C-alpha positions as CSV (number, residue, x, y, z in Angstrom):
1,M,6.9,24.8,-17.0
2,K,3.1,24.7,-16.4
3,Y,2.3,25.8,-12.9
4,D,-0.3,24.3,-10.5
5,V,0.2,26.9,-7.8
6,I,1.1,30.6,-8.0
7,V,2.3,32.2,-4.8
8,I,2.7,36.0,-4.4
9,G,5.3,36.8,-1.8
10,C,8.3,34.9,-0.4
11,G,8.0,35.4,3.3
12,F,7.0,32.6,5.7
13,A,3.4,32.5,4.5
14,G,4.2,32.0,0.9
15,S,7.3,29.9,1.3
16,V,5.7,27.4,3.7
17,I,2.7,26.9,1.5
18,A,4.9,26.6,-1.6
19,E,7.1,24.0,0.1
20,R,4.2,21.9,1.1
21,F,2.6,21.9,-2.3
22,A,5.9,21.1,-3.9
23,S,7.1,18.3,-1.6
24,Q,3.8,16.8,-0.3
25,S,1.4,17.3,-3.3
26,N,4.0,17.2,-6.1
27,K,2.6,20.4,-7.5
28,K,4.6,22.8,-9.7
29,V,4.8,26.1,-7.9
30,L,5.8,29.6,-9.1
31,I,6.7,32.3,-6.5
32,L,6.7,35.9,-7.6
33,E,8.6,38.2,-5.2
34,K,8.9,42.0,-5.7
35,R,12.0,42.3,-3.6
36,S,15.5,41.3,-4.6
37,H,15.7,38.6,-2.0
38,I,13.8,35.7,-0.5
39,G,12.6,35.5,3.2
40,G,10.4,38.6,3.4
41,N,11.0,40.6,6.5
42,M,13.0,37.7,8.0
43,Y,15.8,38.3,5.6
44,D,19.2,38.4,7.3
45,F,22.9,38.3,6.2
46,I,26.4,38.6,7.6
47,V,27.9,42.1,7.4
48,D,31.6,42.8,7.0
49,N,32.4,42.7,10.7
50,G,31.0,39.2,11.1
51,V,27.7,40.2,12.6
52,R,24.4,38.6,11.4
53,Y,22.2,41.6,10.6
54,H,18.4,41.5,10.3
55,E,17.5,43.9,7.5
56,Y,13.9,44.5,8.7
57,G,14.3,44.6,12.4
58,P,15.1,41.9,15.0
59,H,13.4,38.5,14.7
60,I,13.5,36.1,17.6
61,F,11.9,32.7,17.3
62,H,9.7,31.7,20.1
63,T,6.7,29.4,20.3
64,N,4.7,26.9,22.4
65,S,4.0,24.8,19.3
66,K,6.0,21.7,18.9
67,D,4.5,21.1,15.5
68,V,5.9,24.4,14.2
69,V,9.3,23.7,15.7
70,D,9.3,20.2,14.2
71,Y,8.3,21.5,10.8
72,L,11.0,24.3,10.7
73,S,13.6,21.9,12.0
74,N,13.5,20.2,8.6
75,F,15.2,23.3,7.2
76,T,17.5,24.4,10.0
77,E,19.4,23.5,13.2
78,W,18.9,25.7,16.2
79,Y,20.8,27.2,19.1
80,P,19.1,28.2,22.4
81,Y,18.5,31.9,22.8
82,E,16.4,33.8,25.4
83,H,15.7,37.4,24.5
84,R,16.1,40.0,27.2
85,V,15.0,43.6,26.9
86,L,15.8,46.7,29.1
87,G,13.8,49.9,29.0
88,L,15.0,53.4,29.8
89,I,12.8,54.5,32.7
90,Q,13.6,57.7,34.5
91,G,17.3,57.4,33.6
92,K,17.6,53.7,34.6
93,K,17.6,50.6,32.4
94,V,15.1,48.2,33.9
95,P,13.7,44.8,32.7
96,I,10.9,44.8,30.1
97,P,8.3,43.5,30.5
98,F,8.0,45.4,33.7
99,N,8.2,42.9,36.6
100,L,9.1,42.7,40.3
101,T,12.7,43.4,39.7
102,S,11.7,46.5,37.7
103,I,9.7,47.7,40.8
104,E,12.7,47.3,43.0
105,Q,14.8,49.4,40.6
106,C,12.2,52.2,40.2
107,F,11.1,52.7,43.8
108,E,12.7,53.0,47.2
109,H,12.9,49.8,49.2
110,D,9.9,50.1,51.5
111,K,7.7,51.4,48.8
112,A,8.8,48.6,46.4
113,E,8.1,46.0,49.1
114,K,4.6,47.2,49.6
115,L,3.9,47.5,45.8
116,K,5.2,44.0,45.2
117,Q,3.0,42.7,48.1
118,V,-0.3,44.2,46.8
119,L,0.5,43.1,43.3
120,V,1.0,39.5,44.2
121,E,-2.0,39.5,46.5
122,A,-4.2,40.9,43.6
123,Y,-3.0,38.7,40.8
124,G,-0.9,35.9,42.2
125,M,2.8,35.1,41.5
126,D,4.0,34.4,38.0
127,T,1.0,35.9,36.2
128,K,0.7,38.2,33.3
129,V,-1.5,41.3,33.5
130,P,-2.3,43.6,30.5
131,I,-1.6,47.2,31.4
132,L,-5.2,48.4,30.7
133,R,-6.5,45.7,33.1
134,L,-4.1,46.8,35.7
135,K,-5.3,50.3,35.5
136,E,-8.8,49.2,36.2
137,N,-7.9,47.8,39.6
138,P,-9.7,49.7,42.4
139,N,-6.9,49.3,44.9
140,E,-5.2,52.7,45.3
141,E,-1.7,51.3,45.5
142,V,-2.2,49.1,42.5
143,K,-3.7,52.0,40.6
144,E,-0.6,54.1,41.6
145,L,1.7,51.4,40.2
146,A,-0.4,51.0,37.1
147,D,-0.3,54.7,36.4
148,F,3.5,54.7,36.8
149,I,3.9,51.8,34.5
150,Y,1.5,53.2,32.0
151,E,3.2,56.6,31.9
152,N,6.8,55.3,31.8
153,V,6.6,52.0,29.9
154,F,3.5,52.0,27.6
155,K,2.3,55.5,26.9
156,Y,5.1,57.2,25.0
157,Y,6.4,53.9,23.4
158,T,2.9,53.2,22.1
159,M,2.5,56.8,20.8
160,K,5.8,56.6,19.0
161,Q,5.3,53.1,17.7
162,W,1.6,53.4,16.6
163,G,0.9,57.0,16.5
164,L,-2.0,56.3,18.9
165,T,-2.5,56.1,22.6
166,P,-2.8,52.6,24.2
167,E,-6.6,53.1,24.6
168,E,-7.0,53.8,20.9
169,I,-5.5,50.6,19.6
170,D,-6.7,47.0,19.8
171,P,-6.2,45.6,23.3
172,G,-4.5,42.6,21.8
173,V,-1.5,44.9,21.0
174,T,-0.9,46.2,24.5
175,A,-1.5,42.7,25.8
176,R,1.5,41.5,23.8
177,V,3.8,43.1,26.4
178,P,2.1,42.7,29.8
179,V,3.2,43.4,33.3
180,L,4.7,40.3,34.8
181,V,4.0,39.5,38.4
182,G,7.2,37.6,38.9
183,R,11.0,37.6,38.4
184,D,11.2,36.0,35.0
185,D,13.2,38.7,33.1
186,R,12.9,37.0,29.7
187,Y,11.0,39.0,27.1
188,F,9.1,35.8,26.1
189,Q,8.0,32.9,28.2
190,D,7.3,30.4,25.5
191,K,8.5,26.8,25.8
192,Y,10.7,26.9,22.7
193,Q,13.0,29.9,22.4
194,C,15.9,29.6,19.9
195,M,17.5,31.0,16.8
196,P,18.4,29.3,13.5
197,K,22.1,28.3,13.4
198,N,22.7,29.7,9.9
199,G,20.2,32.5,10.0
200,Y,16.7,32.9,8.7
201,T,17.6,33.4,5.0
202,A,19.1,29.9,5.1
203,I,15.8,28.5,6.2
204,F,14.1,29.9,3.1
205,E,16.9,28.7,0.9
206,N,16.5,25.1,2.2
207,M,12.7,25.4,2.0
208,L,12.6,26.6,-1.6
209,K,15.3,24.5,-3.3
210,H,12.8,21.9,-4.3
211,E,12.8,21.0,-8.0
212,N,9.0,21.8,-8.2
213,I,9.5,25.4,-7.1
214,E,10.5,28.3,-9.3
215,V,11.3,31.7,-7.6
216,R,11.3,34.9,-9.6
217,L,12.7,37.9,-7.7
218,N,12.3,41.6,-8.6
219,V,8.9,40.9,-10.1
220,D,5.8,43.0,-9.6
221,A,2.9,40.6,-9.5
222,H,0.6,43.2,-11.0
223,E,2.5,42.7,-14.3
224,H,1.4,39.1,-14.5
225,L,-1.6,38.5,-12.3
226,R,-5.0,40.1,-12.7
227,V,-8.1,39.5,-10.6
228,D,-11.4,39.8,-12.4
229,I,-14.1,40.5,-9.8
230,Q,-17.0,40.4,-12.3
231,E,-16.0,36.9,-13.6
232,N,-14.6,35.7,-10.3
233,K,-11.5,34.6,-12.1
234,V,-7.8,35.0,-11.9
235,Y,-5.7,35.6,-15.0
236,F,-2.0,34.9,-15.3
237,D,-0.2,36.5,-18.3
238,N,-3.7,37.2,-19.7
239,E,-4.8,33.6,-19.6
240,E,-7.3,32.3,-17.0
241,F,-5.4,30.4,-14.2
242,T,-7.5,27.7,-12.6
243,G,-4.9,26.4,-10.2
244,T,-4.3,27.6,-6.7
245,V,-3.3,31.2,-6.1
246,I,-1.8,32.2,-2.7
247,F,-1.6,36.0,-2.2
248,T,0.5,37.1,0.9
249,G,0.6,40.8,0.2
250,A,-1.8,43.6,1.1
251,V,-5.3,43.1,-0.1
252,D,-5.8,46.8,-0.8
253,D,-2.9,46.6,-3.2
254,L,-4.4,43.4,-4.8
255,L,-7.6,45.4,-5.6
256,N,-5.8,48.6,-6.6
257,Y,-6.9,50.5,-3.5
258,E,-10.5,50.5,-4.6
259,F,-11.8,51.3,-1.1
260,G,-8.7,53.4,-0.1
261,D,-5.5,52.5,1.6
262,L,-5.5,50.3,4.7
263,S,-3.5,51.8,7.6
264,Y,-0.1,50.5,8.6
265,R,2.8,51.5,10.7
266,S,6.2,51.5,9.1
267,L,9.8,51.5,10.3
268,E,13.2,52.9,9.3
269,F,16.5,51.7,10.7
270,D,19.7,53.7,11.3
271,K,22.4,51.0,10.9
272,Q,25.6,51.8,12.7
273,T,28.9,50.1,13.4
274,H,30.8,50.6,16.6
275,D,33.8,49.2,18.4
276,G,33.4,46.5,21.0
277,T,29.9,46.0,22.5
278,Y,27.3,48.8,22.5
279,Q,24.8,47.9,25.2
280,E,23.9,45.5,28.0
281,V,21.4,43.3,26.2
282,A,20.4,42.7,22.6
283,T,17.5,45.2,22.7
284,V,17.0,48.4,24.8
285,N,13.6,50.1,24.5
286,Y,13.2,53.9,24.8
287,P,9.6,54.4,26.2
288,T,10.4,58.1,26.4
289,P,8.6,61.1,24.8
290,A,9.5,61.6,21.2
291,E,11.1,64.9,22.0
292,M,13.7,63.1,24.1
293,N,14.2,60.1,21.8
294,G,12.6,59.9,18.4
295,Y,13.4,56.2,18.2
296,T,11.7,53.3,20.0
297,R,14.5,50.9,20.5
298,I,18.1,50.0,19.7
299,T,19.1,46.4,18.8
300,E,22.6,45.1,18.9
301,Y,22.5,42.1,16.6
302,K,25.7,40.3,17.6
303,L,24.2,39.7,21.1
304,M,21.6,37.5,19.5
305,M,24.3,35.3,17.9
306,E,25.6,32.0,19.3
307,T,29.1,33.2,19.0
308,Y,30.1,36.7,17.9
309,P,33.0,38.9,17.1
310,S,34.4,41.0,19.9
311,E,36.1,43.8,18.0
312,K,33.2,45.4,16.3
313,T,29.4,45.5,16.6
314,T,26.4,46.5,14.5
315,I,23.3,48.2,15.9
316,A,20.1,49.4,14.4
317,V,18.3,52.4,15.8
318,E,14.6,51.9,15.1
319,Y,12.3,54.8,14.1
320,P,8.6,54.3,13.6
321,Y,6.8,56.0,10.7
322,A,3.3,56.5,9.5
323,Y,3.1,54.2,6.4
324,N,3.0,55.9,3.0
325,R,3.6,53.7,0.0
326,K,4.6,56.7,-2.1
327,A,7.1,58.2,0.4
328,D,10.8,57.9,0.4
329,K,10.8,56.7,4.0
330,G,8.1,54.6,5.8
331,N,7.1,53.0,2.5
332,I,7.1,49.4,3.8
333,P,4.0,48.2,5.6
334,Y,5.0,46.5,8.9
335,Y,2.1,46.5,11.3
336,P,-1.6,46.7,10.6
337,I,-3.4,49.3,12.6
338,F,-6.4,47.8,14.3
339,T,-8.9,50.6,14.2
340,S,-12.6,49.9,13.6
341,E,-12.5,51.9,10.4
342,D,-9.6,49.8,9.0
343,K,-11.2,46.6,10.1
344,E,-14.4,47.5,8.2
345,K,-12.4,48.5,5.1
346,Y,-10.5,45.3,5.2
347,E,-13.7,43.3,5.3
348,M,-14.9,45.2,2.3
349,Y,-11.9,44.0,0.4
350,C,-12.3,40.5,1.5
351,D,-16.0,40.5,0.5
352,K,-15.0,41.7,-2.9
353,I,-12.8,38.6,-3.6
354,K,-14.7,35.9,-1.7
355,G,-16.3,34.6,-4.9
356,I,-12.9,33.7,-6.4
357,T,-12.6,30.2,-5.0
358,N,-9.1,29.5,-6.1
359,L,-7.6,32.7,-4.6
360,H,-6.5,32.5,-0.9
361,V,-5.1,35.4,1.1
362,V,-2.6,34.4,3.8
363,G,-0.1,36.4,5.9
364,R,0.3,39.4,8.2
365,L,-0.6,41.9,5.4
366,A,-3.1,39.7,3.6
367,D,-4.9,38.7,6.8
368,Y,-4.4,42.2,8.3
369,K,-3.3,40.6,11.6
370,Y,-0.3,41.0,13.9
371,Y,1.2,37.5,13.6
372,N,4.4,36.3,15.2
373,M,6.6,34.0,13.1
374,D,5.3,30.8,14.7
375,Q,1.7,32.0,14.2
376,I,2.1,32.6,10.5
377,V,3.9,29.3,10.0
378,A,1.0,27.5,11.7
379,R,-1.5,29.5,9.7
380,A,0.3,28.6,6.4
381,L,0.4,24.9,7.3
382,M,-3.3,25.0,8.1
383,V,-4.2,26.7,4.8
384,Y,-2.2,24.1,2.9
385,K,-4.1,21.3,4.6
386,N,-7.4,22.9,3.9
387,I,-6.8,23.3,0.1
388,K,-4.3,20.7,-0.9
């Protein structure tokens, strides 16, 4: 088969663009995926006890975009699911994001009533306030509350997750889990919150079963694809490829780490099976010092299912790692680290390939951005529209 489009990577970015080119533009598409499965980090499957397990950590679909929901609904049915998270704070499990109910559980009644009052007066009811903004409030009682939340919710969790303090990372990261001035105890407040009825892997199977798409698994793209910076050309199997190339991996890897490695955080999961049900909600966070709990959260996957077995359960204890592509653990890049040095290095890589007009980088790794699922689907759809 002669290919019109070559896609590197089989997560949402690559799969959505491949599907669009195949079904809407009648292009022949080849996908090269280095893993043994489709779906990227969204890959899931049913384990022996009947629980649907997410291999690379919990993925909960939420969005305010009807366009994204409508598009994905071509490949799956949904069931409603609203994610709730508890955090271990001073021996109590309280709602996360931290909200008015959390205040009531962490402080004595009179103190809690006063703190709730000043918080509502300062920001209004049903608002979201990033923790670093809350800390800047000059009101002494608000500052006291902000310091408590910072110390017990954000500080140690951030240090474990990112290897940095909240002040050292991009404000957009801490803003992802704000303080909620209200009683909505859902982890997300998006209009659409649901899970695919047959799991995420089934979405990708339906998306990629088009006759114009060929998927090759367990393939290192470097064995087939070569970028020539001097000629501003892409070569596939030693022949110039003039069709469209979509690269969804890490750009430092694409250019053989010419400017050094970009920084990421990685994860490792301790997968365990237990009797019955393990915890109160699907995810419990541990924003405690690393000496107390080396892990950041525990996810019980059956509690995210529409219906689930009662006899057994499967959990994943999540440990953050500094990413090292050569290490035995922590060798999968999950989250870009947004330091000024890494941003500058990323731009150097992008500048190097900008002359190759048929090469497009798309995805969390390729764009070096912390996308949610809906954001990367929307980004992929836009990229297709721009280059179809």
